[in-house]
C-alpha positions in Angstrom: 0.0 0.0 0.0 2.9 2.3 0.7 4.4 1.6 -2.7 1.0 2.1 -4.3 0.7 5.5 -2.6 4.0 6.6 -4.1 3.1 5.3 -7.5 -0.4 6.9 -7.4 1.2 10.4 -7.1 3.9 9.8 -9.7 1.6 7.9 -12.1 -1.1 10.6 -12.0 -3.9 8.4 -10.8 -4.9 5.3 -8.9 -6.2 2.2 -10.7 -9.7 3.5 -11.3 -8.2 7.0 -11.9 -5.9 5.6 -14.6 -8.9 4.0 -16.4 -11.0 7.1 -16.0 -8.2 9.3 -17.4 -7.7 7.1 -20.4 -11.4 7.3 -21.1 -11.0 11.1 -21.0 -8.1 11.1 -23.4 -5.2 11.9 -21.1 -2.4 10.5 -23.2 0.3 9.9 -20.6 -2.1 7.6 -18.7 -1.7 5.0 -21.4 2.0 4.8 -20.3 0.9 4.5 -16.6 -1.5 1.6 -17.5 1.1 -0.2 -19.6 3.6 -0.3 -16.7 0.8 -0.8 -14.2 0.2 -4.1 -16.0 3.9 -4.9 -16.0 4.2 -4.3 -12.3 1.0 -6.3 -11.5 2.4 -9.2 -13.5 5.7 -9.2 -11.7 3.8 -8.9 -8.5 1.7 -12.0 -9.4 5.0 -13.9 -10.1 6.4 -12.8 -6.7 3.3 -13.2 -4.6 3.8 -16.7 -3.3 7.1 -15.5 -1.7 5.2 -12.7 0.2 2.2 -14.8 1.2 3.9 -18.2 2.0 7.4 -17.3 3.2 6.7 -14.1 5.1 5.1 -13.9 8.6 1.4 -13.2 8.6 -1.4 -12.4 10.9 -4.7 -14.2 10.9 -7.6 -12.5 9.1 -9.3 -9.9 11.3 -12.9 -8.8 10.7 -14.5 -5.9 12.6 -17.7 -7.8 12.5 -16.8 -11.4 13.3 -13.5 -11.1 15.2 -14.8 -8.5 17.7 -18.3 -10.0 18.5 -19.9 -6.7 17.3 -21.8 -8.5 14.5 -22.4 -6.9 11.1 -24.8 -4.3 12.5 -22.4 -3.3 15.3 -19.5 -3.2 12.8 -21.5 -0.9 10.5 -22.3 1.4 13.3 -18.7 1.6 14.5 -17.6 2.3 10.9 -20.1 5.1 10.5 -19.0 6.7 13.8 -15.4 6.4 12.8 -16.1 8.1 9.4 -18.0 10.8 11.1 -15.1 11.5 13.4 -12.7 11.7 10.5 -15.0 14.1 8.7 -15.4 16.2 11.8 -11.6 16.4 12.5 -11.0 17.3 8.8 -13.5 20.2 9.0 -11.8 21.5 12.2 -8.4 21.4 10.6 -9.7 23.0 7.4 -11.2 25.9 9.4 -7.9 26.6 11.1 -6.0 26.9 7.8 -6.5 29.2 4.8 -8.5 27.0 2.5 -7.5 27.1 -1.2 -9.9 28.6 -3.7 -12.4 26.1 -4.9 -13.7 25.8 -8.5 -17.0 27.5 -9.1 -20.1 25.4 -8.6 -21.7 24.5 -11.9 -24.6 26.6 -12.8 -26.3 24.1 -15.0 -29.6 22.5 -13.7 -31.9 19.7 -14.5 -31.3 17.3 -17.3 -28.4 19.4 -18.7 -26.5 18.9 -15.4 -27.3 15.2 -15.2 -26.1 14.5 -18.7 -23.1 16.9 -18.8 -22.1 17.4 -15.2 -20.8 18.1 -12.9 -22.6 16.0 -10.2 -22.6 16.9 -6.5 -20.3 14.9 -4.4 -23.1 13.3 -2.4 -24.8 12.1 -5.6 -21.5 10.4 -6.7 -21.0 8.9 -3.3 -24.5 7.4 -3.3 -24.1 6.1 -6.8 -20.8 4.4 -5.9 -22.3 2.8 -2.8 -25.3 1.4 -4.7 -23.3 0.2 -7.6 -20.7 -1.4 -5.3 -23.6 -3.2 -3.5 -24.9 -4.3 -6.9 -21.5 -5.5 -7.9 -21.2 -7.5 -4.7 -24.6 -9.2 -5.2 -23.9 -9.9 -8.9 -20.5 -11.5 -8.7 -20.1 -12.4 -5.0 -17.1 -10.2 -4.4 -16.6 -6.4 -3.9 -15.5 -4.2 -6.8 -11.9 -4.8 -7.8 -9.7 -3.5 -10.6 -6.1 -4.6 -10.5 -6.4 -8.4 -10.6 -7.4 -7.9 -14.3 -4.1 -6.2 -14.9 -2.2 -9.2 -13.6 -4.4 -11.4 -15.9 -3.8 -9.3 -19.0 0.0 -9.2 -18.4 0.2 -12.9 -17.7 -1.7 -13.7 -20.9 0.6 -11.5 -22.9 3.6 -13.1 -21.2 2.2 -16.5 -22.0 1.8 -15.6 -25.6 5.6 -14.9 -25.7 6.3 -18.4 -24.3 6.5 -17.7 -20.5 5.2 -20.6 -18.5 2.9 -18.5 -16.4 0.6 -21.4 -15.6 3.4 -22.8 -13.3 3.4 -19.6 -11.1 1.9 -20.1 -7.7 -0.5 -17.2 -8.3 -2.2 -19.1 -11.1 -2.7 -22.3 -9.2 -6.0 -23.4 -7.6 -9.0 -21.1 -8.1 -7.1 -18.7 -10.4 -6.2 -21.3 -12.9 -9.5 -21.2 -14.7 -9.2 -17.4 -15.3 -5.9 -17.9 -17.1 -7.4 -20.5 -19.4 -10.6 -18.6 -20.2 -11.1 -15.5 -22.4 -10.4 -12.2 -20.6 -14.1 -11.3 -21.3 -15.1 -14.1 -19.0 -13.4 -12.2 -16.2 -15.8 -9.9 -14.5 -13.1 -7.5 -13.3 -12.0 -7.1 -16.9 -15.5 -6.2 -18.0 -15.8 -3.7 -15.1 -12.5 -2.1 -16.2 -13.7 -1.7 -19.8 -16.9 -0.3 -18.4 -15.0 2.4 -16.5 -13.1 3.4 -19.6 -16.3 3.5 -21.7 -18.2 5.4 -19.0 -15.4 8.0 -18.7 -15.3 8.5 -22.4 -19.0 9.0 -22.7 -19.0 11.5 -19.8 -16.0 13.5 -21.1 -17.4 13.5 -24.6 -20.9 14.6 -23.4 -19.2 17.4 -21.3 -17.0 18.5 -24.2 -13.9 17.6 -22.2 -12.4 14.8 -24.2 -9.0 15.6 -25.6 -5.5 14.1 -26.0 -2.8 15.7 -23.9 0.9 16.4 -24.4 3.5 13.9 -23.0 6.7 15.3 -21.6 9.9 13.5 -20.7 9.2 14.2 -17.0 5.7 12.9 -16.8 6.6 9.9 -19.1 9.3 8.8 -16.6 7.0 9.5 -13.6 4.3 7.4 -15.3 6.7 4.5 -15.9 7.9 4.4 -12.3 4.4 5.1 -10.9 2.8 2.4 -12.9 5.3 -0.2 -11.8 5.0 0.7 -8.2 1.2 0.7 -8.3 1.0 -2.6 -10.1 3.5 -4.4 -7.8 2.1 -2.8 -4.7 -1.5 -3.6 -5.6 -0.7 -7.3 -5.9 1.1 -7.4 -2.6 -1.7 -5.5 -0.9 -4.4 -7.6 -2.5 -5.8 -4.7 -4.4 -5.8 -0.9 -4.9 -7.8 1.8 -3.2 -10.9 0.2 -4.7 -10.4 -3.5 -4.1 -8.3 -3.3 -1.0 -9.3 0.0 0.6 -12.9 0.7 -0.5 -13.8 -3.0 -0.7 -11.9 -3.9 2.4 -13.5 -1.4 4.7 -16.9 -2.1 3.2 -16.3 -5.8 4.0 -15.3 -4.8 7.6 -11.7 -6.1 7.1 -8.9 -4.6 9.1 -6.6 -4.7 6.1 -8.7 -1.9 4.5 -7.8 0.5 7.3 -4.2 -0.6 7.3 -4.1 -0.1 3.5 -5.4 3.5 3.8 -2.9 4.6 6.5 0.1 3.2 4.6 -1.1 4.5 1.3 -1.4 8.0 2.8 2.2 7.7 4.1 3.4 6.8 0.6 1.4 9.7 -0.9 3.0 12.1 1.6 6.5 11.0 0.6 5.7 11.2 -3.1 4.7 14.9 -2.8 8.4 15.6 -2.3 9.3 13.4 -5.3 6.9 14.9 -7.8 9.0 18.1 -8.5 11.9 15.9 -9.5 9.9 14.9 -12.5 8.6 18.4 -13.2 5.2 17.6 -11.7 3.3 20.1 -9.6 2.4 19.4 -6.0 -1.4 19.0 -5.8 -3.4 21.5 -3.6 -5.7 20.1 -0.9 -8.7 20.4 -3.2 -7.0 18.6 -6.0 -7.0 14.8 -6.6 -4.9 12.4 -8.7 -7.6 9.8 -8.6 
């Protein structure tokens, strides 16, 4: 997760952010995605070492390991999120807040079709769609496992015996043999790209952007770190963080703390590649 946090700042987006930016025509993100796939594939190859030869804790669930039950775990989570939001507002009031972009003036169908949507509407949509994803395929929303699959299939096409890797043994073996379109994560990823393209085109925002030597190098390093880190951490900020916390798993919270630490460090690395340091109201994802 720490590696992923660094990579997210250098690569210009997280896993979903990379797909979203590609759908919007941000050219350098194709480089990020390419090396994201490379990093994820290397991570899949190395994963048995990290999971079988390194020390590990037993799985810990806020619901079942504490005796709170799912209702109690949900309530504790909501209280925790409320405290985080409250502390954030207090800190924000004590500092000089950066200027925010003007609120879109469009209303009605025009705003629904062309944006931008209010944050609460996006949050509700994400929550409902994540629940629908969980009910449809039996697991929370994920992104990066598909990158490992794509990279492994490409490596296999060049003669690499990926089927012998520990990562592709057991339940994962069928995915390697089947079409990528039989993989629900792959379908979801293509859906993100298509949705971003439709949204950016409808809003008149789709355009290809310039690639410089600095952001090219940052995208290569960032993509590799995100891909490798995501495999070790069992997902990105969607599969491991968002999905982990929604599933009451302790690893989701650990992921968030360590990714923030990596992000903080990467803020000092971005200028080395000619990248600006994001303001508090900016986002790379």
